[in-house]
C-alpha positions as CSV (number, residue, x, y, z in Angstrom):
1,X,48.0,47.4,-22.0
2,X,47.5,43.7,-22.8
3,X,47.0,42.5,-19.2
4,X,44.1,44.9,-19.2
5,X,42.2,43.0,-22.0
6,X,40.1,40.2,-21.9
7,X,38.7,38.1,-24.9
8,X,35.8,36.0,-23.7
9,X,32.9,34.3,-25.2
10,X,29.6,33.3,-23.6
11,X,28.6,29.6,-24.4
12,X,25.7,27.5,-23.3
13,X,22.7,25.5,-24.3
14,X,19.9,27.2,-26.2
15,X,17.5,28.9,-23.7
16,X,20.1,28.8,-20.8
17,X,20.1,32.6,-21.0
18,X,23.4,33.5,-22.7
19,X,22.2,36.5,-24.5
20,X,20.2,37.7,-21.5
21,X,23.4,37.5,-19.6
22,X,25.3,39.4,-22.1
23,X,22.6,42.0,-22.3
24,X,23.0,42.7,-18.5
25,X,26.7,42.7,-18.8
26,X,26.6,45.6,-21.4
27,X,24.0,47.5,-19.1
28,X,26.1,47.4,-16.2
29,X,29.3,48.1,-18.0
30,X,27.5,51.2,-19.3
31,X,27.7,50.1,-22.9
32,X,23.8,50.2,-23.4
33,X,21.5,52.5,-21.3
34,X,18.4,50.2,-21.6
35,X,18.2,46.6,-20.9
36,X,16.8,44.9,-24.2
37,X,14.9,41.6,-23.8
38,X,14.9,38.7,-26.1
39,X,11.1,38.2,-25.6
40,X,10.3,41.7,-27.1
41,X,12.9,41.2,-29.9
42,X,15.1,44.1,-28.5
43,X,18.3,42.3,-27.4
44,X,21.4,44.3,-28.6
45,X,23.5,41.3,-29.6
46,X,20.7,39.6,-31.5
47,X,20.4,42.5,-34.0
48,X,19.6,40.3,-37.1
49,X,15.8,40.4,-38.0
50,X,15.5,36.8,-37.9
51,X,17.2,36.6,-34.4
52,X,14.6,39.0,-33.2
53,X,11.7,36.9,-34.7
54,X,12.9,33.6,-33.6
55,X,14.5,34.5,-30.2
56,X,17.6,32.8,-30.8
57,X,21.0,33.8,-31.7
58,X,22.3,32.8,-35.1
59,X,25.4,34.9,-35.9
60,X,28.1,35.2,-33.0
61,X,27.9,39.1,-32.3
62,X,31.2,40.8,-31.0
63,X,31.1,43.7,-28.8
64,X,33.6,45.5,-26.9
65,X,33.0,47.2,-23.5
66,X,35.0,48.4,-20.4
67,X,34.8,47.6,-16.6
68,X,37.1,49.0,-13.9
69,X,39.8,49.9,-16.5
70,X,39.6,46.7,-18.4
71,X,38.8,46.2,-22.0
72,X,36.4,43.0,-22.4
73,X,35.7,41.9,-25.9
74,X,32.6,39.7,-25.8
75,X,31.6,37.3,-28.4
76,X,27.9,36.1,-28.1
77,X,27.7,32.6,-29.6
78,X,24.8,30.7,-30.8
79,X,23.4,27.7,-28.6
80,X,21.5,25.8,-31.3
81,X,23.4,22.8,-32.9
82,X,22.8,23.9,-36.4
83,X,25.0,26.8,-35.9
84,X,27.9,25.0,-34.4
85,X,30.4,26.4,-36.9
86,X,29.7,29.9,-35.4
87,X,30.6,28.6,-31.8
88,X,33.8,26.8,-33.1
89,X,34.8,29.8,-34.9
90,X,34.5,31.9,-31.7
91,X,36.1,29.5,-29.5
92,X,39.1,29.1,-31.6
93,X,39.9,32.8,-31.0
94,X,38.9,33.2,-27.3
95,X,41.2,33.4,-24.5
96,X,38.6,32.5,-21.9
97,X,34.7,31.7,-21.9
98,X,31.8,32.0,-19.6
99,X,29.8,28.8,-19.5
100,X,26.2,29.7,-18.8
101,X,24.4,26.8,-17.0
102,X,20.8,26.5,-16.2
103,X,20.4,25.9,-12.3
104,X,17.2,23.9,-13.1
105,X,18.2,21.4,-15.9
106,X,22.0,21.5,-15.3
107,X,24.2,20.1,-18.1
108,X,21.9,20.1,-21.3
109,X,22.9,18.5,-24.6
110,X,24.4,21.4,-26.4
111,X,26.4,22.5,-23.3
112,X,28.1,19.2,-23.9
113,X,28.9,20.1,-27.5
114,X,30.2,23.6,-26.6
115,X,32.2,22.2,-23.3
116,X,33.8,19.8,-25.4
117,X,34.7,22.3,-28.2
118,X,36.2,24.4,-25.3
119,X,38.3,21.6,-24.3
120,X,39.4,20.9,-27.8
121,X,40.9,24.6,-27.9
122,X,42.0,24.4,-24.1
123,X,39.8,27.5,-23.4
124,X,39.8,28.3,-19.5
125,X,36.3,28.9,-18.4
126,X,34.0,30.4,-15.5
127,X,30.5,29.0,-14.7
128,X,27.6,31.1,-14.3
129,X,24.7,29.2,-12.8
130,X,21.8,31.2,-14.3
131,X,18.0,31.1,-13.5
132,X,18.5,30.6,-9.5
133,X,15.2,32.2,-9.0
134,X,13.2,29.3,-11.1
135,X,11.3,26.7,-9.2
136,X,13.5,23.7,-9.2
137,X,16.8,25.5,-9.0
138,X,19.6,23.5,-7.5
139,X,23.0,25.1,-7.5
140,X,24.9,22.3,-5.9
141,X,23.1,19.6,-7.7
142,X,23.7,21.3,-11.1
143,X,27.4,21.8,-10.1
144,X,27.7,18.1,-9.6
145,X,26.3,17.5,-12.6
146,X,29.0,19.5,-14.6
147,X,31.4,17.5,-12.3
148,X,30.1,14.2,-13.4
149,X,29.6,14.8,-17.1
150,X,32.8,16.6,-17.7
151,X,35.1,15.5,-14.8
152,X,35.9,19.2,-14.2
153,X,36.8,20.3,-10.5
154,X,34.0,22.8,-9.7
155,X,34.8,25.6,-7.5
156,X,32.0,27.3,-5.7
157,X,32.9,31.0,-5.2
158,X,29.4,31.8,-3.9
159,X,26.7,29.9,-2.1
160,X,22.9,30.8,-2.6
161,X,20.7,32.2,-0.1
162,X,17.5,30.4,-0.8
163,X,16.9,28.7,-4.2
164,X,14.0,28.7,-6.5
165,X,11.1,31.0,-5.4
166,X,13.2,31.7,-2.1
167,X,16.2,33.0,-3.9
168,X,17.3,36.3,-2.0
169,X,20.9,36.7,-2.9
170,X,24.4,35.1,-2.5
171,X,27.0,34.5,0.1
172,X,30.5,35.6,-1.4
173,X,32.8,33.0,0.0
174,X,36.0,35.2,-0.3
175,X,34.8,38.2,1.4
176,X,32.3,36.2,3.6
177,X,29.7,38.9,2.8
178,X,25.7,38.5,1.8
179,X,24.9,40.2,-1.4
180,X,21.4,41.2,-2.3
181,X,20.5,43.3,-5.5
182,X,18.0,46.2,-5.4
183,X,15.1,45.7,-7.8
184,X,14.2,49.3,-7.9
185,X,17.1,50.2,-9.9
186,X,17.5,47.0,-12.1
187,X,20.0,45.5,-9.9
188,X,22.3,48.3,-10.6
189,X,23.1,48.7,-6.9
190,X,23.3,46.0,-4.4
191,X,23.9,45.8,-0.5
192,X,26.5,43.8,1.2
193,X,26.1,42.6,4.9
194,X,27.7,40.3,7.3
195,X,26.7,36.8,7.1
196,X,23.6,36.0,9.1
197,X,24.3,33.7,12.3
198,X,22.0,30.9,10.9
199,X,24.0,30.6,7.5
200,X,27.4,31.1,9.1
201,X,28.3,27.5,9.7
202,X,27.3,26.5,6.2
203,X,29.2,29.4,4.6
204,X,32.3,28.6,6.7
205,X,32.1,25.1,5.7
206,X,31.9,25.9,1.9
207,X,34.8,28.5,2.4
208,X,36.8,25.8,4.1
209,X,36.2,23.7,1.1
210,X,37.3,26.5,-1.5
211,X,40.6,27.1,0.4
212,X,41.2,23.2,0.5
213,X,40.6,22.9,-3.2
214,X,42.7,26.0,-4.1
215,X,45.5,25.3,-1.7
216,X,45.8,21.7,-2.8
217,X,46.4,22.7,-6.4
218,X,48.9,25.5,-5.7
219,X,52.5,24.8,-4.2
220,X,52.7,28.3,-2.7
221,X,49.3,28.0,-0.7
222,X,49.9,24.3,0.2
223,X,52.8,25.3,2.5
224,X,51.0,28.2,4.0
225,X,48.0,25.8,4.7
226,X,49.9,23.1,6.1
227,X,51.6,25.5,8.4
228,X,48.3,26.7,9.8
229,X,48.9,30.1,8.5
230,X,46.1,32.6,7.5
231,X,45.8,32.7,3.7
232,X,44.7,36.3,2.6
233,X,42.0,37.0,0.1
234,X,44.7,38.6,-2.4
235,X,46.5,35.3,-2.2
236,X,43.5,33.3,-2.6
237,X,42.4,35.2,-5.7
238,X,45.9,35.1,-7.3
239,X,45.9,31.1,-6.7
240,X,42.3,30.8,-8.1
241,X,43.3,33.0,-11.3
242,X,46.4,30.4,-11.8
243,X,44.2,27.4,-11.3
244,X,41.4,28.6,-13.7
245,X,44.1,29.7,-16.5
246,X,45.7,26.2,-16.0
247,X,42.3,24.6,-16.2
248,X,42.7,22.8,-12.9
249,X,39.1,23.8,-11.9
250,X,36.3,25.9,-12.9
251,X,35.2,28.8,-10.6
252,X,31.5,29.2,-10.3
253,X,29.3,32.1,-9.6
254,X,25.3,32.3,-9.7
255,X,22.4,34.7,-10.1
256,X,19.3,35.1,-12.2
257,X,20.2,37.1,-15.4
258,X,16.4,37.9,-16.2
259,X,16.1,39.4,-12.6
260,X,19.3,41.3,-12.7
261,X,20.9,39.4,-10.0
262,X,24.6,38.2,-9.8
263,X,25.9,39.9,-12.8
264,X,28.6,42.3,-11.2
265,X,30.3,39.5,-9.6
266,X,30.4,37.6,-12.7
267,X,32.2,40.6,-14.6
268,X,34.5,41.1,-11.6
269,X,35.3,37.0,-11.9
270,X,35.9,37.6,-15.8
271,X,38.6,40.3,-14.9
272,X,39.8,38.5,-11.8
273,X,40.1,35.0,-13.0
274,X,40.2,34.7,-17.0
275,X,43.5,35.1,-18.9
276,X,44.6,38.2,-20.7
277,X,46.0,37.5,-24.3
278,X,49.6,37.4,-22.7
279,X,48.8,34.8,-20.3
280,X,47.4,32.2,-22.8
281,X,50.2,29.8,-24.6
282,X,51.6,31.3,-27.7
283,X,49.7,30.6,-30.9
284,X,51.3,27.7,-33.0
285,X,51.9,28.5,-36.6
286,X,53.4,26.8,-39.8
287,X,56.2,29.0,-41.4
288,X,56.2,28.7,-45.2
289,X,59.7,28.4,-46.6
290,X,60.9,28.0,-50.2
291,X,59.5,25.2,-52.3
292,X,56.6,25.2,-49.8
293,X,58.8,23.4,-47.2
294,X,57.1,23.9,-43.7
295,X,58.5,24.4,-40.1
296,X,56.3,24.7,-36.9
297,X,56.7,27.9,-35.0
298,X,55.2,29.6,-31.8
299,X,54.1,33.1,-32.1
300,X,54.4,35.2,-28.7
301,X,51.5,37.7,-28.3
302,X,53.7,40.9,-28.8
303,X,52.7,44.4,-30.3
304,X,56.3,44.7,-31.5
305,X,56.3,41.4,-33.3
306,X,55.5,40.7,-37.1
307,X,51.9,41.2,-38.0
308,X,49.9,38.1,-37.8
309,X,45.9,37.8,-37.6
310,X,43.3,35.1,-38.1
311,X,39.9,35.8,-40.0
312,X,37.5,33.9,-37.9
313,X,34.2,35.2,-39.1
314,X,33.0,36.9,-42.3
315,X,29.7,38.8,-42.4
316,X,28.1,40.5,-45.4
317,X,27.0,44.2,-45.0
318,X,24.9,45.8,-47.7
319,X,26.8,49.0,-47.8
320,X,30.5,48.1,-46.8
321,X,30.6,44.6,-48.3
322,X,32.3,41.8,-46.5
323,X,33.3,42.5,-42.9
324,X,36.2,40.3,-41.9
325,X,36.5,39.6,-38.0
326,X,40.1,39.3,-37.4
327,X,41.9,38.3,-34.1
328,X,45.2,39.7,-33.9
329,X,48.0,37.3,-32.6
330,X,51.1,39.4,-33.2
331,X,52.2,42.8,-34.3
332,X,49.9,45.5,-35.6
333,X,48.1,46.2,-38.7
334,X,47.1,49.6,-39.9
335,X,44.2,51.2,-41.7
336,X,45.0,51.8,-45.3
337,X,48.1,49.3,-45.1
338,X,48.4,46.0,-47.4
339,X,48.0,42.7,-45.6
340,X,49.4,39.6,-47.0
341,X,47.1,36.5,-47.1
342,X,49.3,33.8,-46.5
343,X,47.1,30.9,-47.6
344,X,46.3,32.4,-50.8
345,X,49.6,34.1,-51.5
346,X,47.7,37.5,-52.3
347,X,48.2,41.1,-50.9
348,X,45.1,42.8,-50.1
349,X,44.5,46.5,-48.9
350,X,42.9,46.9,-45.5
351,X,40.7,50.0,-46.3
352,X,39.3,50.6,-42.8
353,X,39.5,48.9,-39.3
354,X,36.3,49.1,-37.1
355,X,35.8,48.5,-33.6
356,X,32.5,46.4,-33.3
357,X,29.8,47.3,-30.9
358,X,27.1,44.6,-31.8
359,X,25.5,46.4,-34.9
360,X,27.3,49.8,-34.4
361,X,30.9,50.4,-35.6
362,X,33.4,53.1,-34.6
363,X,36.7,53.7,-36.8
364,X,40.2,52.5,-35.4
365,X,43.7,53.6,-36.8
366,X,45.1,50.2,-36.2
367,X,44.7,46.9,-34.4
368,X,47.3,45.5,-32.2
369,X,48.4,41.9,-30.9
370,X,45.5,40.5,-28.7
371,X,42.7,42.5,-29.9
372,X,39.7,41.8,-32.2
373,X,38.5,44.1,-35.1
374,X,36.7,44.1,-38.4
375,X,38.6,44.8,-41.6
376,X,36.8,46.3,-44.4
377,X,38.0,46.0,-48.2
378,X,39.5,42.4,-48.3
379,X,38.4,40.8,-51.5
380,X,39.6,37.0,-51.2
381,X,39.8,36.5,-47.6
382,X,37.6,33.6,-46.2
383,X,37.1,32.1,-42.8
384,X,40.2,30.5,-41.4
385,X,42.5,32.7,-43.6
386,X,45.7,34.1,-42.2
387,X,46.8,37.7,-42.8
388,X,50.4,38.5,-42.1
389,X,53.6,40.0,-43.9
390,X,55.2,38.6,-46.8
391,X,58.7,38.8,-44.9
392,X,57.4,36.2,-42.5
393,X,54.7,34.0,-44.0
394,X,53.3,32.0,-41.0
395,X,50.1,30.0,-41.5
396,X,48.0,29.6,-38.4
397,X,46.1,26.3,-38.4
398,X,43.1,26.5,-40.7
399,X,39.7,25.8,-39.2
400,X,38.1,22.6,-40.1
401,X,34.2,22.4,-39.9
402,X,31.8,19.4,-40.1
403,X,30.4,18.3,-43.2
404,X,26.9,19.4,-44.4
405,X,24.4,16.7,-44.1
406,X,21.2,18.1,-45.5
407,X,20.4,19.6,-48.9
408,X,17.5,21.2,-51.0
409,X,17.3,22.3,-54.4
410,X,16.8,25.9,-55.0
411,X,15.7,27.8,-58.1
412,X,15.2,31.6,-59.1
413,X,11.8,32.6,-59.8
414,X,12.9,34.6,-63.0
415,X,15.8,34.1,-65.2
416,X,17.0,37.6,-64.2
417,X,17.1,36.4,-60.5
418,X,19.6,33.6,-61.4
419,X,22.7,35.7,-61.3
420,X,21.6,37.4,-58.2
421,X,21.0,34.2,-56.4
422,X,24.5,32.7,-57.5
423,X,26.0,35.9,-56.1
424,X,23.9,35.7,-52.8
425,X,25.1,32.0,-52.6
426,X,28.7,32.9,-53.1
427,X,28.3,35.6,-50.3
428,X,26.7,33.2,-47.8
429,X,29.0,30.4,-48.3
430,X,32.0,32.8,-47.5
431,X,30.3,33.9,-44.3
432,X,29.3,30.4,-43.3
433,X,31.8,27.3,-44.1
434,X,29.0,24.7,-43.2
435,X,27.0,26.2,-46.0
436,X,27.8,25.0,-49.6
437,X,26.3,25.3,-52.9
438,X,26.9,23.4,-56.2
439,X,25.2,23.0,-59.5
440,X,23.9,19.4,-60.2
441,X,25.6,18.4,-63.4
442,X,22.7,16.2,-64.6
443,X,19.8,18.3,-63.8
444,X,21.4,21.8,-63.9
445,X,19.8,22.5,-60.4
446,X,21.4,24.7,-57.9
447,X,21.7,22.5,-54.6
448,X,22.2,24.1,-51.2
449,X,23.8,22.0,-48.3
450,X,23.8,22.7,-44.7
451,X,23.9,21.5,-41.1
452,X,20.0,20.8,-40.5
453,X,16.7,22.0,-41.5
454,X,16.8,25.1,-39.4
455,X,20.2,26.1,-40.6
456,X,18.8,26.0,-44.2
457,X,15.7,27.6,-43.2
458,X,17.5,30.6,-41.8
459,X,19.7,30.9,-45.0
460,X,16.8,30.8,-47.3
461,X,15.0,33.4,-45.2
462,X,18.1,35.7,-45.3
463,X,18.4,35.2,-49.2
464,X,14.6,36.5,-49.5
465,X,14.6,39.2,-46.9
466,X,18.0,40.5,-46.7
467,X,19.3,40.1,-50.2
468,X,15.9,40.4,-52.0
469,X,16.2,37.3,-54.1
470,X,13.1,35.5,-55.2
471,X,13.4,31.8,-55.2
472,X,11.6,28.6,-54.8
473,X,12.8,25.9,-52.5
474,X,12.4,22.1,-53.0
475,X,11.8,19.3,-50.2
476,X,15.0,18.6,-48.0
477,X,17.3,15.7,-49.2
478,X,19.9,13.8,-47.3
479,X,23.5,14.8,-48.4
480,X,25.4,11.4,-48.9
481,X,29.1,10.9,-49.2
482,X,31.3,8.3,-51.1
483,X,34.4,6.7,-50.0
484,X,36.9,3.9,-51.2
485,X,37.1,0.9,-48.7
486,X,40.5,-0.6,-50.3
487,X,43.9,0.7,-51.5
488,X,44.3,1.0,-55.3
489,X,47.0,2.4,-57.4
490,X,46.6,3.6,-61.0
491,X,48.8,5.2,-63.8
492,X,46.9,7.4,-66.2
493,X,48.3,8.6,-69.6
494,X,46.5,11.7,-71.2
495,X,47.1,13.1,-74.5
496,X,45.1,15.4,-76.6
497,X,45.7,17.8,-79.5
498,X,44.3,21.1,-79.2
499,X,44.9,24.1,-81.7
500,X,47.6,21.9,-83.4
501,X,49.6,21.3,-80.3
502,X,49.9,18.2,-78.3
503,X,49.0,18.3,-74.5
504,X,50.3,15.1,-72.5
505,X,50.7,14.2,-69.2
506,X,51.3,11.1,-67.0
507,X,50.4,10.7,-63.5
508,X,50.5,7.8,-61.0
509,X,48.1,7.9,-58.0
510,X,47.3,5.9,-55.0
511,X,44.1,6.0,-53.1
512,X,43.3,4.5,-49.6
513,X,40.4,4.5,-47.0
514,X,41.1,6.9,-43.8
515,X,39.6,6.3,-40.7
516,X,36.0,7.4,-40.0
517,X,35.6,11.2,-39.6
518,X,39.2,11.8,-40.5
519,X,38.2,13.6,-43.8
520,X,40.3,13.7,-47.1
521,X,44.0,14.1,-47.4
522,X,46.3,14.9,-50.4
523,X,50.0,14.4,-50.7
524,X,52.5,14.6,-53.4
525,X,55.5,12.4,-52.7
526,X,57.2,13.5,-56.3
527,X,60.2,15.9,-55.6
528,X,61.5,17.0,-59.1
529,X,63.1,20.4,-59.4
530,X,62.4,20.1,-63.1
531,X,58.7,20.4,-62.7
532,X,57.4,24.0,-62.3
533,X,55.1,24.9,-59.2
534,X,52.1,25.6,-61.5
535,X,52.1,21.9,-62.7
536,X,52.0,20.7,-59.2
537,X,49.2,23.2,-58.3
538,X,47.1,21.8,-61.5
539,X,47.5,18.3,-60.3
540,X,46.3,19.2,-56.8
541,X,43.5,21.2,-58.2
542,X,42.5,18.3,-60.5
543,X,42.3,15.9,-57.5
544,X,40.6,18.3,-55.1
545,X,37.7,18.9,-57.9
546,X,37.5,15.1,-58.2
547,X,37.0,14.7,-54.4
548,X,34.1,17.3,-54.6
549,X,32.4,15.8,-57.5
550,X,32.4,12.0,-56.4
551,X,32.8,8.6,-57.8
552,X,29.7,6.9,-58.8
553,X,26.9,9.1,-57.7
554,X,28.3,12.6,-57.8
555,X,28.3,12.9,-54.0
556,X,31.6,14.3,-52.4
557,X,34.1,12.0,-51.5
558,X,35.2,11.7,-47.8
559,X,37.8,9.8,-45.6
560,X,40.0,9.1,-48.4
561,X,43.8,9.5,-48.9
562,X,45.1,10.4,-52.2
563,X,48.8,10.3,-52.7
564,X,50.6,11.2,-56.0
565,X,53.7,8.9,-56.5
566,X,54.6,9.6,-60.0
567,X,54.5,12.6,-62.5
568,X,56.0,12.2,-65.9
569,X,56.7,15.8,-67.4
570,X,58.0,16.8,-70.7
571,X,58.2,20.8,-71.3
572,X,57.3,20.4,-75.0
573,X,53.7,18.7,-74.5
574,X,53.2,19.7,-70.7
575,X,50.3,22.1,-70.1
576,X,48.3,22.9,-66.8
577,X,45.2,21.8,-68.6
578,X,46.7,18.3,-69.5
579,X,47.7,17.7,-65.9
580,X,44.4,18.8,-64.3
581,X,42.6,16.5,-66.7
582,X,44.9,13.6,-66.3
583,X,44.5,14.1,-62.5
584,X,40.7,13.8,-62.8
585,X,40.7,10.6,-64.9
586,X,43.4,9.0,-62.8
587,X,41.3,9.6,-59.6
588,X,38.3,8.2,-61.3
589,X,40.0,4.8,-62.4
590,X,41.9,4.5,-59.2
591,X,38.7,4.7,-57.2
592,X,36.9,2.2,-59.3
593,X,39.5,-0.3,-58.3
594,X,39.2,0.6,-54.5
595,X,35.6,-0.8,-53.9
596,X,33.7,2.6,-53.5
597,X,30.7,2.6,-51.1
598,X,28.0,5.1,-50.7
599,X,27.8,6.5,-46.9
600,X,25.0,8.1,-45.3
601,X,24.9,10.6,-42.4
602,X,24.1,9.4,-39.0
603,X,23.0,12.0,-36.3
604,X,23.2,12.2,-32.6
605,X,19.5,12.9,-31.3
606,X,19.0,14.3,-27.9
607,X,15.2,14.0,-27.0
608,X,13.8,16.0,-23.9
609,X,10.4,14.8,-22.8
610,X,8.3,14.2,-19.4
611,X,8.9,10.9,-17.8
612,X,5.4,9.7,-18.7
613,X,6.2,9.7,-22.4
614,X,9.7,8.2,-22.4
615,X,8.5,4.9,-23.6
616,X,6.6,6.4,-26.5
617,X,9.4,8.8,-27.5
618,X,12.0,5.7,-27.5
619,X,9.2,3.7,-29.6
620,X,9.3,6.5,-32.3
621,X,13.0,6.6,-32.3
622,X,13.4,2.7,-32.9
623,X,10.8,2.6,-35.3
624,X,13.0,4.9,-37.6
625,X,16.0,2.7,-37.3
626,X,17.4,4.6,-34.3
627,X,19.8,3.3,-31.6
628,X,19.1,4.4,-28.0
629,X,22.5,5.1,-26.5
630,X,21.5,6.3,-23.0
631,X,19.1,8.2,-20.9
632,X,19.5,11.0,-18.2
633,X,16.9,12.0,-15.5
634,X,16.4,15.6,-14.8
635,X,14.0,17.5,-12.7
636,X,12.4,19.0,-15.9
637,X,12.0,15.5,-17.3
638,X,14.3,12.7,-19.1
639,X,16.9,13.2,-21.7
640,X,17.1,10.2,-24.2
641,X,20.3,9.9,-26.1
642,X,20.2,8.3,-29.5
643,X,21.7,7.8,-33.0
644,X,19.7,7.4,-36.2
645,X,20.0,7.8,-39.9
646,X,19.5,11.5,-41.3
647,X,17.2,10.0,-43.9
648,X,14.9,8.5,-41.3
649,X,14.5,11.9,-39.3
650,X,12.4,13.9,-41.6
651,X,8.8,14.6,-40.0
652,X,9.9,13.3,-36.6
653,X,9.1,16.7,-34.9
654,X,5.3,15.9,-35.9
655,X,5.3,12.4,-34.9
656,X,7.2,13.1,-31.5
657,X,4.7,15.9,-30.7
658,X,1.9,14.0,-31.4
659,X,2.6,11.0,-29.1
660,X,3.7,13.2,-26.4
661,X,0.8,15.8,-26.4
662,X,3.3,18.6,-27.7
663,X,5.6,18.3,-24.6
664,X,8.7,16.7,-26.0
665,X,11.4,18.5,-27.9
666,X,14.6,17.3,-29.7
667,X,17.9,18.3,-31.1
668,X,20.1,16.7,-33.5
669,X,23.6,17.1,-34.7
670,X,26.0,15.1,-37.0
671,X,27.8,12.2,-35.7
672,X,29.5,10.4,-38.5
673,X,28.9,8.8,-41.8
674,X,28.3,5.0,-42.4
675,X,28.0,2.6,-45.2
676,X,24.4,2.9,-46.5
677,X,23.0,-0.7,-46.5
678,X,21.5,-1.5,-50.3
679,X,23.3,1.8,-51.8
680,X,21.2,4.3,-53.7
681,X,18.7,1.5,-54.7
682,X,17.4,1.5,-50.9
683,X,16.4,5.2,-50.9
């Protein structure tokens, strides 16, 4: 049955119509019996209270539906840059994606972000050109925009009958029929007619282009094409499927989701051209052997194989606790059985397995390779953990997420709320890896960090509304980082008498800078079988804790390589505590020798504004130390691409609105950390 399954995501820029498109797919596949609208807060996939209030998607919701005998697992992802981790988590486990593109604005800033993320995970995709009925819609221009920005070969499967206010329907280039949707029954039925004589020449020209593009990428069709033989629709469809899965081209269909046009051909295209779990490359994993030796293995998607799944999202439910969304890559896991958490080396019971229908759940006896389900009862699992069997411990690559760049202090209104607040922060950081919390050693304040002001605003509102925590919030602060800029080595000797017993340890460590954005790395080159595993674990724990707690200013350390080159071990005086403390001290002294620097986050800023205000918007950007990187001209206005230090961007919204009469907007996402001129003294 794997060939009858599709795991797809809907991805796009905010406001391109992702959730509206998903609602229509669910309606026409009979999953819901009434179309919900974002504008009236009734969208099925946006079931969180805040999503309904704000009209944006925050959490990627999963839902399973059926179409013509095929099972389609749909994951609706957020379009706002602050929730980029949600998008990345989803793309990691998808087999294919539908990129929703606005026919008026073409490629928008967040479209670029999700497209690049999809490229990174090699996700085949289809294009859906939405809002064809809007004034200024341009199917061919927007398709060319995709080609220019991403270098993608775009394949039009349809051409429009009229555009903007004149949009009537589409001409299907494979069947050479005109399709129009009936407004009386919400587009559930449509009529197919022969192509009108006045449109026949254009339709034939575009069909010729389609055949030419597909044939040139497929050896089988190239021979038929060169011999002048007729290529059947079935042969064309099979070749389009191969080309889509190989990411040779991106097929495009179109419509207006808001006005119920073009959705059924989109679902047909998902089934016809996007891959089943069997057709994507086998998952790559790392097999853990004795003494933590590692071996790369590929895991074919087979129900008969050993069990292997990836936890790609965790959501908290008041009644059921942590809901772990799992994508199965191999084998089968049954409800009530034990699953082995490979990374944490712990066994956990899977109490229940649920099929997810947005906010509704149905029980399942088991979940098999290729499928997506929710596990209830896992206590220690986190996003990115691998679940499998002890006999074959394979670690699927863990997910890496961007560093949080903005922090706020948070405190409970009463002492009795403090424990509740800490528990809530733990739940939220387990759900969202880009959200972290820590206690400031000097002030005792709780500090929470995230990807942007909206991100933290949403999380604080959830704490108050969903978890009932009464708390006060401080002003936003920039989250800085520290890093070494030179290589240094240090040997640390630790000795302390506790309860009459000597605790001693000696560690030699080397620290060195890594390239910008590479993150931290830890390696131990000591290979001494006499040293027990728990000592190595204590040393690693000590260094990792030190990386989190900083060098001079208490900010997390980034882009630093830590290599342990020597460990002196004496079983009479050795203890886990001694080696952990020795590691922390060794790290501190080695970093002091390695010219540590303070780094500040730099953001990519995309400003969308009318042409007449471009100069004012640029001026506001440069006044804040921003650098203009480029500019795009769109029918709806210009988009200015810039980079600026995060610290200078607070209050930018108000300034930008005041100089553009409230007509400009901007989005920001983290770019990189750079050395802060003047250190902390310049703040």
